[in-house]
PDBQT receptor file of N, H, CA, C and O in Angstrom, charges set to zero:
ATOM      1  N   UNK A   1      12.516  -3.488 -13.594  1.00  0.00    +0.000 N 
ATOM      2  CA  UNK A   1      12.739  -3.455 -12.093  1.00  0.00    +0.000 C 
ATOM      3  C   UNK A   1      12.965  -2.589 -11.155  1.00  0.00    +0.000 C 
ATOM      4  O   UNK A   1      12.704  -2.812  -9.972  1.00  0.00    +0.000 OA
ATOM      5  N   UNK A   2      13.298  -1.886 -11.440  1.00  0.00    +0.000 N 
ATOM      6  H   UNK A   2      13.510  -1.705 -12.400  1.00  0.00    +0.000 HD
ATOM      7  CA  UNK A   2      13.581  -0.411 -10.728  1.00  0.00    +0.000 C 
ATOM      8  C   UNK A   2      12.293   0.484 -10.123  1.00  0.00    +0.000 C 
ATOM      9  O   UNK A   2      12.063   0.924  -8.996  1.00  0.00    +0.000 OA
ATOM     10  N   UNK A   3      11.660   0.539 -11.221  1.00  0.00    +0.000 N 
ATOM     11  H   UNK A   3      11.846   0.181 -12.136  1.00  0.00    +0.000 HD
ATOM     12  CA  UNK A   3      10.306   1.332 -11.128  1.00  0.00    +0.000 C 
ATOM     13  C   UNK A   3       9.449   0.213 -10.517  1.00  0.00    +0.000 C 
ATOM     14  O   UNK A   3       8.387   0.578 -10.012  1.00  0.00    +0.000 OA
ATOM     15  N   UNK A   4       9.797  -1.308 -10.482  1.00  0.00    +0.000 N 
ATOM     16  H   UNK A   4      10.659  -1.605 -10.893  1.00  0.00    +0.000 HD
ATOM     17  CA  UNK A   4       8.243  -1.948  -9.440  1.00  0.00    +0.000 C 
ATOM     18  C   UNK A   4       8.681  -1.987  -8.439  1.00  0.00    +0.000 C 
ATOM     19  O   UNK A   4       7.929  -2.450  -7.581  1.00  0.00    +0.000 OA
ATOM     20  N   UNK A   5       9.923  -1.597  -8.030  1.00  0.00    +0.000 N 
ATOM     21  H   UNK A   5      10.533  -1.221  -8.727  1.00  0.00    +0.000 HD
ATOM     22  CA  UNK A   5      10.168  -1.664  -6.452  1.00  0.00    +0.000 C 
ATOM     23  C   UNK A   5       9.666  -0.369  -5.947  1.00  0.00    +0.000 C 
ATOM     24  O   UNK A   5       8.852  -0.345  -5.024  1.00  0.00    +0.000 OA
ATOM     25  N   UNK A   6      10.120   0.740  -6.520  1.00  0.00    +0.000 N 
ATOM     26  H   UNK A   6      10.782   0.721  -7.270  1.00  0.00    +0.000 HD
ATOM     27  CA  UNK A   6       9.241   2.147  -6.452  1.00  0.00    +0.000 C 
ATOM     28  C   UNK A   6       8.089   2.382  -6.412  1.00  0.00    +0.000 C 
ATOM     29  O   UNK A   6       7.611   3.254  -5.687  1.00  0.00    +0.000 OA
ATOM     30  N   UNK A   7       7.424   1.641  -7.191  1.00  0.00    +0.000 N 
ATOM     31  H   UNK A   7       7.812   0.933  -7.780  1.00  0.00    +0.000 HD
ATOM     32  CA  UNK A   7       5.976   1.738  -7.202  1.00  0.00    +0.000 C 
ATOM     33  C   UNK A   7       5.494   1.140  -5.956  1.00  0.00    +0.000 C 
ATOM     34  O   UNK A   7       4.551   1.705  -5.401  1.00  0.00    +0.000 OA
ATOM     35  N   UNK A   8       6.078  -0.096  -5.337  1.00  0.00    +0.000 N 
ATOM     36  H   UNK A   8       6.844  -0.555  -5.788  1.00  0.00    +0.000 HD
ATOM     37  CA  UNK A   8       5.561  -1.121  -4.520  1.00  0.00    +0.000 C 
ATOM     38  C   UNK A   8       5.425  -0.339  -3.283  1.00  0.00    +0.000 C 
ATOM     39  O   UNK A   8       4.445  -0.218  -2.547  1.00  0.00    +0.000 OA
ATOM     40  N   UNK A   9       6.840   0.272  -3.183  1.00  0.00    +0.000 N 
ATOM     41  H   UNK A   9       7.636   0.174  -3.780  1.00  0.00    +0.000 HD
ATOM     42  CA  UNK A   9       7.406   1.331  -1.743  1.00  0.00    +0.000 C 
ATOM     43  C   UNK A   9       6.127   2.125  -1.587  1.00  0.00    +0.000 C 
ATOM     44  O   UNK A   9       5.850   2.329  -0.405  1.00  0.00    +0.000 OA
ATOM     45  N   UNK A  10       5.095   2.734  -2.651  1.00  0.00    +0.000 N 
ATOM     46  H   UNK A  10       5.320   2.568  -3.611  1.00  0.00    +0.000 HD
ATOM     47  CA  UNK A  10       4.344   3.841  -2.544  1.00  0.00    +0.000 C 
ATOM     48  C   UNK A  10       2.890   3.110  -2.906  1.00  0.00    +0.000 C 
ATOM     49  O   UNK A  10       1.873   3.793  -3.030  1.00  0.00    +0.000 OA
ATOM     50  N   UNK A  11       2.882   1.949  -3.032  1.00  0.00    +0.000 N 
ATOM     51  H   UNK A  11       3.707   1.394  -2.930  1.00  0.00    +0.000 HD
ATOM     52  CA  UNK A  11       1.418   1.118  -2.988  1.00  0.00    +0.000 C 
ATOM     53  C   UNK A  11       1.287   0.890  -1.582  1.00  0.00    +0.000 C 
ATOM     54  O   UNK A  11       0.744   1.684  -0.815  1.00  0.00    +0.000 OA
ATOM     55  N   UNK A  12       1.688   0.016  -1.321  1.00  0.00    +0.000 N 
ATOM     56  H   UNK A  12       2.129  -0.630  -1.945  1.00  0.00    +0.000 HD
ATOM     57  CA  UNK A  12       1.927  -0.941  -0.391  1.00  0.00    +0.000 C 
ATOM     58  C   UNK A  12       1.362   0.027   1.049  1.00  0.00    +0.000 C 
ATOM     59  O   UNK A  12       0.352  -0.274   1.686  1.00  0.00    +0.000 OA
ATOM     60  N   UNK A  13       2.147   1.070   1.328  1.00  0.00    +0.000 N 
ATOM     61  H   UNK A  13       2.967   1.314   0.811  1.00  0.00    +0.000 HD
ATOM     62  CA  UNK A  13       1.622   1.694   2.751  1.00  0.00    +0.000 C 
ATOM     63  C   UNK A  13       0.156   1.966   2.539  1.00  0.00    +0.000 C 
ATOM     64  O   UNK A  13      -0.538   1.701   3.520  1.00  0.00    +0.000 OA
ATOM     65  N   UNK A  14      -0.811   2.686   0.914  1.00  0.00    +0.000 N 
ATOM     66  H   UNK A  14      -0.247   2.901   0.117  1.00  0.00    +0.000 HD
ATOM     67  CA  UNK A  14      -1.974   2.994   0.751  1.00  0.00    +0.000 C 
ATOM     68  C   UNK A  14      -2.768   1.893   1.239  1.00  0.00    +0.000 C 
ATOM     69  O   UNK A  14      -3.772   2.013   1.941  1.00  0.00    +0.000 OA
ATOM     70  N   UNK A  15      -2.172   0.616   0.754  1.00  0.00    +0.000 N 
ATOM     71  H   UNK A  15      -1.356   0.518   0.184  1.00  0.00    +0.000 HD
ATOM     72  CA  UNK A  15      -3.157  -0.881   0.792  1.00  0.00    +0.000 C 
ATOM     73  C   UNK A  15      -2.999  -0.981   1.942  1.00  0.00    +0.000 C 
ATOM     74  O   UNK A  15      -3.979  -1.616   2.332  1.00  0.00    +0.000 OA
ATOM     75  N   UNK A  16      -2.223  -0.702   2.973  1.00  0.00    +0.000 N 
ATOM     76  H   UNK A  16      -1.427  -0.186   2.657  1.00  0.00    +0.000 HD
ATOM     77  CA  UNK A  16      -2.126  -1.305   4.211  1.00  0.00    +0.000 C 
ATOM     78  C   UNK A  16      -2.754  -0.313   5.345  1.00  0.00    +0.000 C 
ATOM     79  O   UNK A  16      -2.714  -0.587   6.545  1.00  0.00    +0.000 OA
ATOM     80  N   UNK A  17      -3.248   0.689   4.896  1.00  0.00    +0.000 N 
ATOM     81  H   UNK A  17      -3.280   0.912   3.921  1.00  0.00    +0.000 HD
ATOM     82  CA  UNK A  17      -3.801   1.565   5.453  1.00  0.00    +0.000 C 
ATOM     83  C   UNK A  17      -5.316   2.122   5.203  1.00  0.00    +0.000 C 
ATOM     84  O   UNK A  17      -6.005   2.971   5.769  1.00  0.00    +0.000 OA
ATOM     85  N   UNK A  18      -5.549   1.090   3.889  1.00  0.00    +0.000 N 
ATOM     86  H   UNK A  18      -4.989   0.400   3.429  1.00  0.00    +0.000 HD
ATOM     87  CA  UNK A  18      -6.806   1.068   3.562  1.00  0.00    +0.000 C 
ATOM     88  C   UNK A  18      -7.504  -0.099   3.717  1.00  0.00    +0.000 C 
ATOM     89  O   UNK A  18      -8.707  -0.357   3.665  1.00  0.00    +0.000 OA
ATOM     90  N   UNK A  19      -6.300  -0.908   3.963  1.00  0.00    +0.000 N 
ATOM     91  H   UNK A  19      -5.323  -0.699   4.006  1.00  0.00    +0.000 HD
ATOM     92  CA  UNK A  19      -7.664  -2.693   4.815  1.00  0.00    +0.000 C 
ATOM     93  C   UNK A  19      -7.641  -2.043   6.180  1.00  0.00    +0.000 C 
ATOM     94  O   UNK A  19      -8.683  -2.285   6.790  1.00  0.00    +0.000 OA
ATOM     95  N   UNK A  20      -6.602  -1.137   6.997  1.00  0.00    +0.000 N 
ATOM     96  H   UNK A  20      -5.756  -0.941   6.501  1.00  0.00    +0.000 HD
ATOM     97  CA  UNK A  20      -6.676  -0.837   8.645  1.00  0.00    +0.000 C 
ATOM     98  C   UNK A  20      -8.660   0.040   8.440  1.00  0.00    +0.000 C 
ATOM     99  O   UNK A  20      -9.595   0.005   9.240  1.00  0.00    +0.000 OA
ATOM    100  N   UNK A  21      -8.564   0.721   7.002  1.00  0.00    +0.000 N 
ATOM    101  H   UNK A  21      -7.805   0.749   6.353  1.00  0.00    +0.000 HD
ATOM    102  CA  UNK A  21      -9.872   1.735   7.893  1.00  0.00    +0.000 C 
ATOM    103  C   UNK A  21     -10.955   0.551   7.400  1.00  0.00    +0.000 C 
ATOM    104  O   UNK A  21     -12.105   0.912   7.648  1.00  0.00    +0.000 OA
ATOM    105  N   UNK A  22     -10.890  -0.661   6.818  1.00  0.00    +0.000 N 
ATOM    106  H   UNK A  22      -9.955  -0.954   6.617  1.00  0.00    +0.000 HD
ATOM    107  CA  UNK A  22     -11.652  -1.693   6.258  1.00  0.00    +0.000 C 
ATOM    108  C   UNK A  22     -12.321  -2.104   7.751  1.00  0.00    +0.000 C 
ATOM    109  O   UNK A  22     -13.424  -2.061   8.295  1.00  0.00    +0.000 OA
ATOM    110  N   UNK A  23     -10.989  -2.519   8.052  1.00  0.00    +0.000 N 
ATOM    111  H   UNK A  23     -10.093  -2.554   7.610  1.00  0.00    +0.000 HD
ATOM    112  CA  UNK A  23     -11.119  -3.123   9.774  1.00  0.00    +0.000 C 
ATOM    113  C   UNK A  23     -11.742  -2.156  10.810  1.00  0.00    +0.000 C 
ATOM    114  O   UNK A  23     -12.418  -2.582  11.747  1.00  0.00    +0.000 OA
ATOM    115  N   UNK A  24     -11.534  -1.053  10.643  1.00  0.00    +0.000 N 
ATOM    116  H   UNK A  24     -10.985  -0.708   9.882  1.00  0.00    +0.000 HD
ATOM    117  CA  UNK A  24     -12.023  -0.480  11.222  1.00  0.00    +0.000 C 
ATOM    118  C   UNK A  24     -13.563   0.174  11.590  1.00  0.00    +0.000 C 
ATOM    119  O   UNK A  24     -14.108   0.800  12.500  1.00  0.00    +0.000 OA
ATOM    120  N   UNK A  25     -13.863  -0.366  10.341  1.00  0.00    +0.000 N 
ATOM    121  H   UNK A  25     -13.420  -0.874   9.602  1.00  0.00    +0.000 HD
ATOM    122  CA  UNK A  25     -15.660  -0.012   9.553  1.00  0.00    +0.000 C 
ATOM    123  C   UNK A  25     -16.002  -1.125  10.168  1.00  0.00    +0.000 C 
ATOM    124  O   UNK A  25     -17.155  -1.548  10.084  1.00  0.00    +0.000 OA
TER     125      UNK A  25
């Protein structure tokens, strides 16, 4: 359960940045 939370904290910012680039593009 802990590795899922640590994984999410690393992946979520990347996904948000990715979608932000899509919105700008």
